[in-house]
C-alpha positions in Angstrom: 4.6 -8.7 9.7 2.5 -5.5 9.5 0.6 -3.7 6.7 3.5 -1.4 5.8 5.8 -4.4 5.1 3.6 -5.6 2.3 4.4 -4.8 -1.4 1.9 -2.8 -3.4 -0.8 -5.1 -4.7 -0.3 -7.8 -2.1 -3.1 -9.5 -0.3 -3.0 -10.3 3.4 -5.2 -11.5 6.2 -5.4 -9.4 9.3 -4.4 -11.6 12.3 -3.5 -9.1 15.1 -5.2 -6.0 16.2 -4.1 -6.2 19.8 -1.4 -3.5 19.5 -3.8 -0.9 18.1 -5.8 1.5 20.3 -9.4 0.8 21.2 -10.5 3.8 19.1 -8.7 2.6 16.0 -10.1 -1.0 16.6 -13.6 0.5 16.9 -13.3 2.5 13.7 -12.0 -0.4 11.7 -14.8 -2.6 13.1 -17.4 -0.1 11.9 -15.9 -0.3 8.4 -16.1 -4.1 8.5 -12.3 -4.6 9.0 -11.6 -7.2 11.8 -9.2 -10.1 12.5 -9.6 -12.7 9.8 -10.6 -10.3 7.0 -8.6 -10.1 3.8 -7.1 -6.8 2.7 -5.2 -5.6 -0.3 -2.5 -3.0 -0.1 -3.2 -0.3 -2.7 -0.4 2.1 -2.0 1.9 3.6 0.6 2.3 7.3 0.4 5.8 8.8 0.6 7.4 10.8 3.4 5.6 9.0 6.2 2.1 9.5 4.7 -0.9 7.3 5.0 -1.4 3.7 3.8 -4.3 2.9 1.4 -5.9 -0.5 1.8 -8.9 -2.1 0.2 -11.1 -4.1 2.5 -14.7 -5.3 2.1 -14.9 -3.6 -1.3 -13.9 -0.2 0.0 -10.7 1.8 0.0 -9.6 2.9 3.5 -6.7 5.3 4.3 -4.9 4.5 7.6 -2.2 6.6 9.3 1.2 4.9 8.9 1.8 4.8 12.7 -1.5 2.9 13.1 -0.8 0.6 10.1 2.5 -0.4 11.8 0.5 -1.8 14.7 -1.8 -4.0 12.6 -0.4 -7.5 12.2 -1.1 -9.4 8.9 -0.2 -12.7 7.3 0.5 -12.5 3.6 -1.7 -14.6 1.3 0.6 -16.7 -0.9 0.7 -16.2 -4.7 -2.3 -13.9 -5.1 -2.2 -10.3 -6.1 -5.0 -7.8 -6.2 -5.7 -5.8 -9.4 -4.4 -2.2 -9.2 -6.4 0.1 -11.3 
């Protein structure tokens, strides 16, 4: 499963960054996002636009083609608060 497959407001844990490029991995790491971190999907923009996630208390926008390469495992029965 990847980030784009999640529903809005769902929480997940990142479990696979091996398919992403080294540059994307490095940028995510600088923002505190790494394997084992919990994220919340805030929204997916229409028409192939970016994906907005919340991680480590900050909102991060990721290109959809990069979000498709980030493997996640959905956290069961918890939703994040969408403001």
